[in-house]
Each structure stands twice: as structure tokens, then as C-alpha cells.
N, C-alpha and C positions, 0 to 999 in steps of 0.2 A: 536426291538430296532433300527435296521438299518433303517426301513421304517420311524419311527418316527423322527430320525436324518435327514433323507432326506427331510421330510416334513418341518421341522424347517428351514433347510437350504434354501429350496425353498421360504418360507415365508420371511426370511431375505433378500434373493436376490430380491424378489418382492418389498419389502419395500425400499431397497436401490435404485432400479430402479425408483420407484415412486418419491423418494426424488430428484434424479437426473433430472427427468423431471421437477419438480417444480423449482429447482435451475436454470436449463437452460432457462426456461420460464422467471424467474425473471431477469436473466442476460440480456436477449434479450431486455427486457423492460428498464432496467437501462442503457443500451448502447445507447438507443434512446431517453429516457426522463430522467428528474431529478427525482431521487428516492423519493423526497419529494411529487411528484404528483402521485406516484404509491401505491395503497393499495392492500390488500389481494384479493379483487374482481378482480382487473386487472390481478393479477398474476394467479388466478384461471381460468380466461377466456383465457389467453394466454396458460396455461398448459392444458386446456380442461377438468378441474375438478371444482367441487364446491368449493367456498371459505372455507366452513366449513370443507371440507375434508383435506385442507392444514394443519389444526391444529392437524391432526393425526400424522403428520410428523415433524412439526415445531411449537414451542410454540408461536411464534410471528413473525412479519415482521422483527424485529431486529435480531431474531434467523436466519432467512434466510440470511440477510445481513452478519452476522458473518460467516456463512458457506461459502458464496461466497467469502468473503474476505480471509478466510483461504486457499481455493483452489487456488485462484489467487496469493496470496502472496508467497505461497509455490513454485509456478511456477517461480515467480521472484527470489526467493532465490536459487533454483536450477540452474537458468540461470547464476546467479552471480558466484556460485561455479564452473560451467563448464568453465566459462571465466578464473577464477583464476587458475584452473588446466591446462588449455591449453596454457596459456601465461602469461607473467609477467604483472600484471595489476597495474596501478597506482591509488592513491586515486582520482585523476581527472577523470580517466576512469570509476571508480565505481560511481562517481557522475553523469557522463554522462549517465551511464546505468540506474540509478534511474530516471533521467529526461525522457529517452526513454521509460521506463516501464510505467510511469504514463501518458505520452503524448499519448500513444496508448490506455490508459484505463482511460478516465476522470471519468467514473462512479465509479471506484475503489477509485480514489482520493476523490470523494464526500462521499463514504462510510467510508473511514478513517476519514475524517473530522467530519462526523456524530458522530462516536464513541469518537473522541477526544474532541469535543467542545459542543456537545449536552448533557445536564444534564438529559433529559427525555428519558433515554435508558432503555430497559428491563434489569433487573439485571442479569439474566442468560446469556443473550447475552453480556452484559458488561464483565462478567467473562470469556467468550469464547474469547472476544477481547483481554483482558489482557493476556490470555495464548498465543494467536497468537503473540502478541507484544513481550512477553518474549522469545518465541521460536525464532522469527526472530532476536531479539537482541543477543541472545546467539550465533546463527550462524554467525552473523555479527562480534561479538567479536572474534570468532574462525578464521574467515577470516582475520581480521586485525592482529591477532597474527601471522598467517602464513605469512603475508606480512612484518613482522618485526616491527609492531607498538610498540613503547615504551611509550605509554601514561601512566601517573601515575595512572589515574583512567579510565581504559579501557571502563567500562560501561558508565561512564559520557561522555566520548569522543564519543562513538557510538550514544548515545542518542542525544547529541548536534549536531553531524554531520547530522544525518538522519532528525532531526527536522528542521535544517537549509535548507537542500535541499528540503524538502517538503514545507517549508514556502515560498521558492523561486518559486516553481511550482504553488502553490496555489495563490500567490500574482500576478505573472506575466503571468500566462498561458493565461488569457483573457485580458491582458492589451495591446491589439494590438496597440492602438493609431494610427490608420490609416495604420499600417504596414501589410505586408502579413503574412500568417501562417508560411511560411518558415523562415521569419525574426524573428518572435516571437520565433520559435523553436531554431534558432541560438542564440538569446539573452539569452534564458534559459540555453543553453549550456555554453555560456560565463560566466554567473553569477554562474553557478554550478562549473565551472572550477576555477574561482577566489575564491570562498568559499572553495573548496577543498584545494587550495594552502595556504589559511590562516590557516586552520586546520593543514596542514602538516608542514608548515614552521613557523607559528606564526605571530602575528601581527608586530613584529619587522622587518620582511622581506619586508613589504610594505613600499613604498616611501610616506612620507607625507611632505608637505611643509606648512610653516606657514608665513604669511606676517611679514615683519621685525617689523612693528609698531603695531602688533596685540595686544600687552599688554600695549602699551604706551597710555598716556593721560587718 
């Protein structure tokens, strides 16, 4: 019985190792190219296995994307928690952390967009993405609660806040308009900081001016 258990354990370890090889190969490709240009054949070549063999470990390319996203997003979540535990963190600093996370990982931003805005996604992978999304939001809610957030609907607040920061990154990351990469990065931080301020303080805290004759005539 012990020998059989050892054999099963070895098989499971081998399977996990092969999955990791495939995931690492895919991630290397996604870091260099747009994931839309990468197929199973490319991943198999990078991993040193046949494309058909990949299906022993992943049901589809979307399944690979979901697994990569899960690993990287959990890394980002852990980083956020460590910052919150080690220092007093503001909502603006959390927004800046999200910007930094996706600035360093454009391929992950593309994968998130793929699941959010692409209707032709493998159903099993879509369910995995929804689980990843819920897990991240659950942790984000807990973090906000620990910071003393008093939002009436905490989940709505979390969803709106994260969607806003992701929208800023997706919209302005490549909107260089002749500026340098460092200037784009600084602009993203400025936009994220302003957005976090709006969420924290409300629109009433912003200064609006209206021309005196705006409603006349």
C-alpha cells in the first residue's frame, strides 16, 4: 500500500512539474508577444513538448491563461496584504500599487481584458476566472474593512474602484502622445491618485467651476 501511495505521489508531482513547465513557457511568450498571436503550437515549441501533449494538462489555451492569471494575481494580492500589515496604507497608495503591478506585467493586463471583454472564452476557463475574480474581491473587501472603510455597499465600492483603476491603466498605458515612458508612468500614478481621492472623499470634495453665463441665453 505504501509503495502504491508513493507511486501515485510521484505521478502527481510529475504532472504538477509538467504543468509548471507549460505555464512558464506560456508566460515567457506572453511577456514578449501579444497573447492573441500565440497558439498551442507556439507554447508547445517553447516548452519542448508537442502541442497535443499540452491537452493532457490543460483543456484549452484559455485554461492556461486562467491558471497564469491565478498565480500572478495571488502574488499581487499577497503583496498588497504585506504592505497593509507593515505600514498604514492609504487608498491612494493602493491605487499606486495596482498601477505598479500591471505596469510591470502588461501581459497580465491583456489576459484580464481577454476574460472581461471577450465573449468567445472557454466556459471552464471562464468559471475559473470568475472564481479568481471573487477571491480577489473578497480579499480586497477584507483589506478595506481593515482600513476602516465605511462604504454602504463594500463589494460595489471594491468593484467600482478596481474597475476604475484598471480602466485608467488600459486607456492610458499606451497613450504616450510623444512623452517618455517615465512620463506616462507618472501620469498613470497621478490619474490613479485622483481617482482614489474621489472614491475616498466623494465628488463633492472636488472643485468645479461654472461660467457665470453658462445657463443664460
